[in-house]
N, C-alpha and C positions, 0 to 999 in steps of 0.2 A: 479543555479535554479532559478526565480524570486519569493520572496513570496507575495502574495498578500494578505495582511493583512484585517483585519476589526478593527474595533473598538476599540482599548484597545488594541490588540494584540501589542508584539513587536518581533522585531529580530535586530540580532547583526549585527554588520559592518562589512566586513572584510576587509575594509581600509578606509584610512581618508582622501585623497581627493576626494571629491563627486561634483556631479551634481544634483540639485533637479529640474524636470523639470515638469511643471504646465500646463495641456490643459486643460481647459475652454471652453461653449459654448460661453461665450460675453467675451468682454472686462474685466479686476479684475485685481485690485492691489494687487501686491505680495511685500513681506517683512517678515522680522524676528526681533526676539526678544533675547537677549542675557540675559540667568539669573543665579543666583546666585546658592550654592548648597540646598537653599532654592526656586530656582525655581522665585524669585523678579530681577525685572529690578532695575537695580539701577539708572538708570537716561534716559536722552534722547540720551546719546550718546550710548548707549546700546542698539539702536535701527536701523535697516536699512532700510530704505523706499526709496521711487524715489525719494525725495528730499535730503536724503544724503544714496548714494547706497552704499556706500564702507565701514567695519568695518575691524580692520585686522583677516584677515580669511575668511571674510565673504564679499560675492556682490550680489546685487538683482538687477533684473529693474528698468529703469530708468522712466518707463512709464506703465500706463496700456493697456494689451494687451491679446490675448484669450491664447498665448502660454509663457512660460515665464524660464528662465533654469537662477537658483540661484547657484552661486558658492563656495562652502565650501572646507577650508580646516582645521577642525578638531584640526593639530597641533599647529597653529598659532592664534589659539584663544588666548584671555587672560588666565592667571592660573587661575583666578577665575572664568570665567564661566565653567559651569556644565550642563548647557543645552539651545538647539539653539532650537526655535518653530518659526516655518514659518507659517506666517500669511497671509488669502487670504480677501480681500474686494469691496465689488462693490465700483465702485465712485460712486457719487450723483452728481445729479442734471438733469437735462430734459433731457430726451429721454434715460437714464438707467436706468435698472431693479432695481427695491427697495427690494427685497429680493433675497434670494438664490432659494427660491422653484420656483421661477420663470425662470428659466433659466437650463441649462442640469448642471447635477451635475459635479462637476470637480473633474478632475482628477490627481494625483500626483505619481512622480516615482522619487525614490533615485537610480540613476545610476554611475558608471563608470566613468573616462575620456574620455574609449572609446566607450559610452554609453550604455554599459551594464547593464542591467537593477535590481538592486538588492531586490528593494522591491518597492512593489505598493499599492495604496489607492485612491478607489473612494469612494468621499464623499456623501453619499446618507443619504436622512432623513433628509434634511435640507427644511427648511418652511419659515418662516420670519426672518429668521438671515440675517443679511446684511454685516457680519464678522465672520471669522472662524479661528480657531487655527487649521492647517489641521495637523501636525504632527510634532512630536517634537525630535530633538537628544539629547540623554543626557548620560552624562558618569556614569558608574558603576561600582563598583571594578579594576577599570583604564582600563576600554573597553568604546569603545560606541556603544550605541545601538538605534536603532529609533523605536517609537510609533507613531501607527496611533492615532490620537486624533479626528479629526471630532469635536470639542465643538462649536458649532455657538453660535452669540451673537444677537439678534435681538436692543442692543441698538449701534451695528457697533463698529468703529473703537476705540471711545473714552469707550466703554464700555471694548471692549477686553482691553485695554492696560491698563484702571483703573484695573482690575482683575487680572492681573498681578506686581502689588504693584508700578505702575509707577505713580507720580507727576504730576501735569498738566496735563493728557493726552488727555482732550477735545480739550486743545490750540496745541499738538501735532497732535493729529487726523485731524482737522482744516489745520495745515500747509502741512499736505501728502495731502491729497483732493485736497488744491492750487494747488500745483505742479503735481496732476496728470491731474487736470482741463489743466494746460499749455500744459503738454504732449500730451492731446487728441488732443488739436487744432493744434498742430501740424503733427498728424498721419494721413496716408493715410490709410481712410476704407477698412478693407478687402472684399473682395466679398463675395460671399452667400456660406454656407457649400455646402459640397459636399457629395454625396451620398456615400456606400461604393464602388458601383460599376461605380462611376464616377471623380477617379482620373486620375489623368495624365497619358497617356499609357506610359508605359517605355518596350521597346522589349527584352527578355528575353536572347537575344545576346550578348548586352551588359556588359565590364565590371564590376565586382562587386566591394565596396567601398572597401579601403583598408583597413586592422582592426585597422591604427593610426589614421583612421578619427575620433575623436571624435564627429561627428555631429551624429542626431539622424537620423532613417529612414526614409526616404523620406514618409509622411504621406500618401502610398497608403492600409495601414491595418486601420486606421481610419480618417475619416475626419477631416477638418480643426477646431480647437476649442476643440477637444477633441476626446474620443472613443464611443460617443454615434452616434446616426443614424440619420443623417440630409439630408434635401431636395436636391438635384441635382440641380446645375445654370439651373436659366430657372422654379424650382420650384417653389410653393408658396412661401418659403423665400427668392426669387428674388424680390418683388416687389421694385416700387419708392416708395417715398414718397408721400403719399396723398393716397397711396393705402388701407390704412387701412379705413382714411375718406370715400374713398369713399366707401369701402365698409359696411358703417354705412348706406348709403342711403338707400331711400326705393328701390324694385327693378325697373328697370328700369331708374335709374341715372347711375349704375355705368355699365350697361349692355344692351346700346343700347340709353340713351338718350342723352343731349346735352353737359352731364359734364361726362368724366371717363376719372379717373388717374390712373387707374391701370397699371403695365409697360405691355407695346404689348408683351414682352416676356413670359408673366407670365403663366405657365404650372401647372398643375396638376400630373403630373407624372414625372419619370425620363425621361431624354433625352437617347435619342439610343449611344449608343458606335460609334467611328469614324470608317468609310471606312478603311479597311485594303489595305492601299496604300504603307507602308512603306515597298521598295526593303530589300532582305534577308542582312544579313553582314556576313559577311566573320567570320570566326571563330575564337574566342577571340578579335573579334572588334567589336566597338559601331555600332548600326544601324545607317545609314545612317539619320539625321533628317529630317521630315516632314514636313510641313505646315498645321496645322489644327488637329495637333496629340493627341486631347483630346476630349474628348465628348462633344455632344452641338445637336441642334435642326438644327442648320446648321449650314456652313461653319463661318459665323458671332462669333455665338456664340463659336464654337470649336475656331477660333482664340484670343477670349475673354479668353475663360478657359487656352489655354497654354501659355499666355503672364503672366496671374498673376501665373502657374506653375512656369514660366521663373524668375518669380519676386523672389519669394518662395525659389528655388531653387540657386539662387546667395546669397539671405540674408542667407539662413542655412550653404551653402559652406564658405562663409566668417565667417562666428560665428564658425565655425568647425576651421578653420585656424587659428583665432585670441585666441580662447582659446586655442588652441596648443601651439600658440608662449607664452604665459601670463604662462601656466603649465611652459614650458620649462625655460622661464629665472626665474619663482620664485624658480622652482627644481636648477636652476645653482647659487641662490643667498642663498640657503640653504647648498647647498655643500659647497661655500666659505667660508661662516659662520662659517661650521665646521671645516674647513682647518685653519682658521684663528685663531680660537680656543684651534684648538690642539697643546700642547707646544712642540711637538716634530715636528712639521712643521715648528716654527720660527728658526730652525737652515737649513743652507746648502740649497740646492734645492729641498726636498724634499714640502714646501711650493708652491714653483713655480708651481713644475710638477702637484699636486692637484688643484691649480688655473688653470692651462692648460686644464686637462684632465674636467673640470668641463667646462670651455666655450665648451671645443671640443664636450661633449655631448649635451650641448645648439644649439650648429649651427647646428650638426646631426639629432636634433629632429625638429628645425626650416626647415630644409630643406625638412624633410620626408614631414612636412606637406606642406610644398609650395608646391612639388609635387605632392600630392595628390592634392592642391586648382587651380593648372595648368592643372590638368587632367581634372576637374569640367569647370575650365573657357573654356579652348577652345572648349569643348562639348556644353557649351550655346553660345560662340561665334557663333559656325557650324550653330547652333539653330538660332538665331539672323538672321542671312545672307541667310537664309531661308525663314524665317517670315517677314522678314521687306518688301520684293520686295511683298507678296502675301497680306498685309495687303487692307480691304477698305478703302475708303476714310476717313470715321469716326475716324479709328485707323491710320493711315496715316502722316507721316509728308509733310511739305506743299513741298519739296524738291520731292517725290514721282510722278513718272508717274501718277499716279491712277487719279490725281488731272485733269490730262490733258484729260482725257473721263468722267470728272464730270457731272451728271445729277440730276438735282432734284431728292429728292427721294419721291418716295411714303409711307413710313412708317420709323417712327422712329426707327434709330437703337438703340441696347442695350446699347454703350457705346461711347466714347468721349474720344480725346487722347488732355492731356491737356498741355505735354513735357513730357520731358524724365529724368529717374534716373540712376546714376551711383555709383559707391563707387571708392577706391582711388586704391584700389588693380587692378583693370583694368579700368583704366578711358575711353576706347573705346569702353567698352558693355554698351549698353546702352537698357535702359527696358522701353516701351513707359510706361507713366501715364496716365490709363486708371479711368476716372470715369462714373458709373454708369448713363442712363439717362430715365426720368427725373432727375438733378440734384436734390441731398440729401441735399444739403448745399449751401450758396453761399460760392464766392470766393473774397479774399483778395487780390491785387497783391498790394504789398508793396511799395513804390515809397520812401522810405527813405536809409539813406545811414545804410547798416547791414556789421557783421563784415567779410565779405566773403572778396576776397581777389577783386576782379571783381566788388564788389560796392567799393570798396577803393580806384580805380583806375580810376570810372568813376563819373564826376561832377553830384553836385545834377542836376542841370537844366537836363542835359542829362538824370539821373537817371526817374526823373518827365515824361519825352517824352516818354522812351523805356515804363514804365511803361501802359503808354495810348498806346502805340503802340501795346504791348501786349494785351490791354482791348478789342483793336478795332479787333485783328488779331481771338483771343477767341470768338467775338461776332459774326465773318462770320462765324467760323467754327459752330459755334451754328445754324445763320440762314443756312446755307449749308446744314445740316443733318437732318431739318425736312421739313417734307411735305410743299408745298409751302402753305403761309397765316397761319401757324397754328404758329408761333414762331414772337412776336414782339421786338423790342428793343428801350427801349426811353432813353434819355441820360441827365445827371444833370450836366451840367459844368456850374458853377456860375458865373466865371467870365469870362467866353469862352477864356479859356486859352490853349482850345485842338482844336482848330479849325484844324489845321495841321493836327493832328493825326487823327482826322475824318473825315476828308476828303476821303477816301475809300468809308466809309458807306454813309455820307451825297450824294457825286457825281452819288454813284448809286441811291438813292433812296430808300433803305431801311429799312429807318428809321420810328417807327409810326409817328413821329412828328420831327420839327428843335429840336435840343437839346434847353434845356431850360436853360435860364440865369438869375440872378436877383432872388431878394429875392419872385417875384413873380411867375414867372418862378417856380423855386424851391418847392413854395407852392402847385401848380397848378398841377405837376407831383405827389407830394407824396400823395396829397389828394386824385387823381383819382386812384391809385394802391391801396391807402388803403382801398379806397370804395369796389373796385374788390374783393379784398380780405375776408372783412367784407361780401358783399353778397353772394359770393360763398359759406364760411363758413356756413353762415345761411341756403342756399341751402338745401348744402350737407347732413346737421345734419336734417336737418325737413322732409330728403324726397321731395323736391318741387323744384326741376330743372328748371320744366317747367314755373317756374313763375318768372324767372332771366328776369330782363329789356328785349327789343329786343335791343337794344345799347350796352348793356355787351359784351365783347371779350371776350369768354370763352375758348380760346386759351392762350399758354405758353407766358409770360411775362420775360423780362433780362430789369431791369433796370440799367445801368451804371451810378456811383457815380464817378465824378473826383472831386481832391483837397476837400477831407472832411479834415477838418471839414469849411472850409474857405465860410462862406455864409450860416451857416446852424444854427439857433437858437435855443432854447431846444426845440419846438414842434416837428421843424425837425429830431431832433435828436431822439426823443422819436419814431417817424413813422418810421424812418430808422428802430429803434431796433424791432419794430412791424413785419415792411415787413421778416426783416432775419430772425426772430422766426417761425412765422405765415405761411408765403409768400409758401415756397417752398413747401409745403403741398396742397397749391392751385393753383399750378403752376404760381408765381409770384418769380424769383429768382433777387439776390443781386448782383454787381458786381461791387466792388467798390476799386476805387483806391487813394492811401492814404497812409501817414506818421502818425506813429501813435505818433511818437514824438510831431506833430503839435498838435496834443488832447490833451496832459497831462494836460489841462488848467481843461477838465471835471473830471478828477481825476478817480477813480475806476467804478463811471456810465457805462463806454464805453466798461469795459474790458467784460462782456458777451456777447457781438456785435463781437469783434476780435476773443474771441471764437468760437464762432458759425458758423464762416467762414474758411475756408481753405485758407490758405496763401500763397502765391506762389508768386513769385520776378520778375523781368524784366530779371537780369542777373543770372550767375551761383549764388546757392548758397545753406548749404547743413543743412538745417533748417528741412527737412521732415522725418519722421521716419516711418519705415515698421510695420504692427501689427504681427509682428510672433517675432524679438529677437530684435528690438527696434533701427537698426542700423541710422545713422545718414544721408543718402542720397543727395548726390549733386541735385538741382534738374535744368534743363534746358529749356526755354519755348521753345513751337516752333516757329520758325522764320520766315518768308519769304526770298527765297535765293537772293541775292542784283541783281536790275535789273531784276529780275520776274515780268511779270505780271500775274501771277496768283489770286493772292488775287482778283485784278480788274477781270478778267474773270470770276471766279465765281460766285463774287457778281453781275454781269452782267445777269448770268444765273438766279439766285436768282430773282433777279429783274422783267427777263421777265416771270419767272413763274407766279410770283405775280399779274402781271397785266393781265396774260392770265387767270387767277382764279380768280375772285374777290368776296370778300362775304363779 
C-alpha cells in the first residue's frame, strides 16, 4: 500500500533499489546530494546534477523536464553516505517561472523498479522559493527510510547547497544552471497539458502491461506534468507566443482589430472526446489502431494529440527497457563480485558455475524486457502505419500524396512538421516532430560538422548546401500552411552564396523582396524588421493598434539568414539577437543557417542567441531530447523526394493565391 506522506513524515523503505519519479507543472531541474552522518555534503563530487548526472548508486536526469526518473541503489552508495537528499530547482532565465508558487505543486513518488509506489509526497505551500529539498532517504539503525522534507529556499540552488555545508555552493549552482540552459536549448517543447478527460484513448480490450515492465503507467490518471488538473489541448494554455501580449491590449486589439496574435485554436472549454470509430477487438488482442484516436475539436487537433501521445509512449517504453537492462547488468555485476569474493568458488568449477548462472539471469531479464519492448513497438508501428497516410499537409512529409491535392488554406493550422524523430531501438519507427504555430521560437539549421556519422561523411560545402536546402523547404512549408498574403519571407544572403538553393523561392516569386546582400542590404532588412517589432510592441502595449502606420504589414514574417556571422557587424548582431528574443511574440520569426564554430570570435556574447533557437540539422543527428525522460533522439529533416516537382507545384499555387488576393 502506498504511503502518502506529509511534510516531516517518514516511512520505511522495503527495498534498496528504487526509482524516484518527479512530476511538475513546468520544467524543473532534478538533482541529489549525498550527506554524511551529520548531513554534510563533503564536496562537489557528492552532488548529482545535469552536468554530472552519475554517482555510485545514483543517477539523475541530464536536463530540466516536467517529468524525471532518478535511479537509486542504496547498497551501492559509498559507506560514508548516510543521507540522499532529492533537490528540485527552477531553471533560470527569461521565459521560466521565478518561484514555485507560480507553478503547479511538484509531485514526488518513491517506487520499486516495477513501478509500484512505496511513498508519495506533494510539495504544497511553496511560494517565493525557487529551489526545494523535496525528500531525503536516510539510514537509521541499519535500515533505510524516506522522509518528506519540502524545505524551500528563496535563495535558489546556491542557498540550498550552502545550507548543506557545501563549499563554493554559488559556483556549483551557476554551473548547474549553465548545463540546464544548454539542455533546454536542445529540448523539444512539450505540448500543452491535458485535462483528466483529455488523455489518449486506450481501448480496454488491449493487453495490460506485463508486470516486468518498469515503466510508469501511461499518464491517463494524471495530465502531463503532474497530478494537478490542467486544461486540455486547445484550451487557454495552448496559446501561441504573443497571445499574452495581445491579451494585454485594449479591447478590439485581440478581438477584432488589425493585430491578433492569439492562437486560432484557442478555446475556453475542454475538447470533445474522439468519435467511437474503433472496431471491436478480438478477446485478448489489442484494438486495431485508428487515425484520430485522441481528443480534440477537429480531426487535425486529434491527430496532433495522437502523434504527441505516440511520441510519449515510445519515449517511456524505451526508458522502461533501458532501465530493465541496466538493472539486469547491475545485478549480474553484483553476483559476479560475490562469486569472485567467495573463497569456496576459487577452486574447481563452482566459480564458473556461479558466473554462468549470473549471466543466464541477466540474459533472461534482458530478453523479457526486450519482449515487452517489441510488443509496444509493434503496436506503435501499426498505429504509425495508420496515422501517417491520414495526416493533413502541414503534418505530412513531402512524399505524402496529400500534397498533390494541396490548396491554399483559409486559416492557420495548429502545428507544422519540422522533420522526423527516431530511437536506435527501432530506427524505422518515425515520429513526426510537430511544433505549434505561430512559432514560439526561431530555428537554427546547423551547417557545421557535427559528431554524427552522417555529418562526418558529408563534406563541408555539401553540408552548407543541404542546410540551405532545408531552410528553403521549411520556408516553403510555412508559406503553404498560412492563408494567402498572411506570411512573408525575407532573405539575408550577404555574399550571394545561396542563389542556387533559393531558386525555388525566387523563381516562384514568393519572397517579400529579392535576397539582400552586401552590408547595405543586411542593414536595410534588419532595420525594417526591427522597426516593425518596435512599432507593433508599442501598439499592443498601448492598445493603439489603429494608430499603426498604413504601410506596416501586420502579418507574420520569417527572416532567413544565411552564412551567419559573415557580413554582420556588431550592430547587425545586436539586431539579430533582438529579433530572436522579441520577434516571435509579435509575428517576426528567425530562421538561421549557420555554423556555430564560425562565430567563436564573438565569444560568449552569442550564446543566448543559440540557446533561444531550436537547433536542427540538415542530416541525421541525435541532438534533440524529449520533455519526458530526456532520450537523445535522432532528427532527420523533411526532404523532397528525388525528381519530385511537389515543391515547385506547391509554391506555384501559393504565388497564384497571393496574386489573386493582393493586400
